[in-house]
C-alpha positions in Angstrom: -3.7 -9.0 -89.1 -4.0 -6.1 -90.9 -7.2 -5.0 -89.9 -6.5 -4.7 -86.2 -3.7 -3.0 -86.9 -5.9 -0.6 -89.2 -8.4 -0.2 -86.7 -5.7 0.7 -84.0 -4.0 3.4 -86.1 -7.5 4.6 -87.2 -8.6 5.1 -83.7 -5.3 6.4 -82.6 -5.4 9.2 -86.5 -8.6 9.7 -85.0 -8.0 10.7 -81.2 -4.7 12.5 -82.5 -6.9 14.7 -84.8 -9.6 15.3 -82.5 -7.0 16.4 -80.3 -4.5 18.8 -82.4 -7.9 20.7 -83.1 -8.5 23.7 -81.7 -11.5 24.2 -79.6 -10.9 20.8 -78.3 -13.8 19.1 -77.1 -14.4 15.9 -74.9 -12.7 13.0 -74.6 -14.0 9.7 -76.3 -15.2 8.0 -73.6 -17.3 11.5 -72.0 -18.3 11.4 -75.7 -19.2 7.8 -75.9 -21.1 8.1 -72.9 -23.0 11.0 -73.6 -23.7 9.0 -77.0 -25.1 5.8 -75.2 -27.3 8.0 -73.0 -28.6 9.8 -75.9 -30.1 6.2 -77.5 -33.3 5.1 -77.7 -32.3 2.6 -75.3 -31.7 5.1 -72.4 -34.8 7.4 -73.2 -36.1 7.4 -69.8 -32.7 7.2 -68.2 -30.2 4.7 -67.1 -29.1 3.2 -63.8 -25.3 3.3 -63.2 -25.0 -0.7 -63.5 -26.9 -0.5 -66.9 -25.2 2.3 -68.4 -21.8 0.3 -67.0 -22.7 -2.9 -68.5 -24.0 -1.2 -72.4 -20.5 0.6 -72.3 -18.4 -2.8 -71.0 -17.3 -1.1 -68.0 -17.3 -2.2 -64.6 -19.4 -0.3 -62.2 -16.4 1.5 -60.3 -15.0 2.9 -63.4 -18.3 4.1 -64.7 -19.5 5.4 -61.4 -16.1 7.8 -61.6 -17.1 8.7 -65.4 -20.7 9.8 -64.3 -19.1 11.8 -61.4 -16.9 13.7 -63.6 -19.8 14.3 -66.1 -22.5 15.3 -63.5 -19.8 17.5 -62.0 -19.4 18.9 -65.7 -23.0 19.8 -65.8 -24.1 17.5 -68.3 -25.9 14.9 -66.3 -28.4 14.7 -63.9 -29.3 11.6 -61.6 -33.2 11.3 -60.8 -34.9 8.8 -58.7 -35.9 5.9 -60.7 -40.2 5.9 -60.6 -39.9 2.0 -60.5 -37.1 1.6 -57.4 -37.1 4.5 -54.9 -33.8 3.6 -53.9 -32.1 3.3 -57.5 -31.2 6.7 -59.8 -31.5 7.6 -63.2 -29.0 9.3 -65.2 -29.8 11.2 -68.1 -28.1 13.9 -70.3 -29.4 17.3 -69.2 -29.9 20.6 -71.6 -26.6 21.4 -71.3 -25.6 17.8 -71.9 -27.5 17.2 -75.1 -25.9 20.9 -76.5 -22.8 19.9 -75.6 -23.3 16.3 -77.4 -24.5 17.9 -80.3 -21.6 20.4 -80.1 -19.1 17.3 -80.2 -21.0 15.8 -82.9 -20.9 18.3 -85.3 -17.1 18.6 -84.7 -16.3 15.2 -85.0 -18.8 15.2 -88.3 -16.6 18.4 -89.6 -13.2 16.4 -88.7 -14.4 13.1 -91.1 -16.3 15.3 -93.6 -13.2 16.6 -94.2 -10.6 14.0 -94.1 -13.3 12.3 -96.8 -13.2 15.3 -98.8 -11.5 13.5 -102.0 -13.4 10.3 -101.9 -16.3 10.0 -104.4 -19.3 9.1 -102.7 -19.8 5.6 -103.6 -16.6 5.2 -101.6 -18.4 6.8 -98.7 -21.1 5.0 -98.8 -19.5 1.8 -99.1 -17.6 2.7 -95.7 -20.4 3.7 -93.9 -22.3 0.4 -94.6 -18.8 -1.7 -93.5 -18.8 0.3 -90.5 -22.4 -0.2 -89.7 -21.9 -3.9 -90.2 -19.4 -3.9 -88.2 -20.7 -2.4 -85.6 -23.7 -5.1 -85.9 -21.5 -8.0 -85.3 -19.1 -6.6 -82.8 -22.6 -6.0 -80.6 -23.9 -9.3 -81.0 -20.5 -10.6 -80.0 
């Protein structure tokens, strides 16, 4: 199907373009994990199992990702006030700063890539991507 082929091509090209840039930022999985934890749904932090479910990973895979982000100084663990046996994960100041910098890097790449597009085309792309994301979230 042409749509799935174009989406695969998009993800490959985006990854390649980001990797070619000087001052490489974080990989897509780290970025997506930080984005998830910065969302309103995680404003008080998230349990590992909930984060894994939101990201579509099993707990063991998410555990390794979280350990890497904690070791990198971007996340912190703190006790869950509703269950003393559990911990919540949240971004710390360094994590928020790294996420902001990575967002800016990605925005710059996309803005540069869409430089010759009309404002109408950019708006239409944003509208369709939002619609696709809504459909995928509800799938």
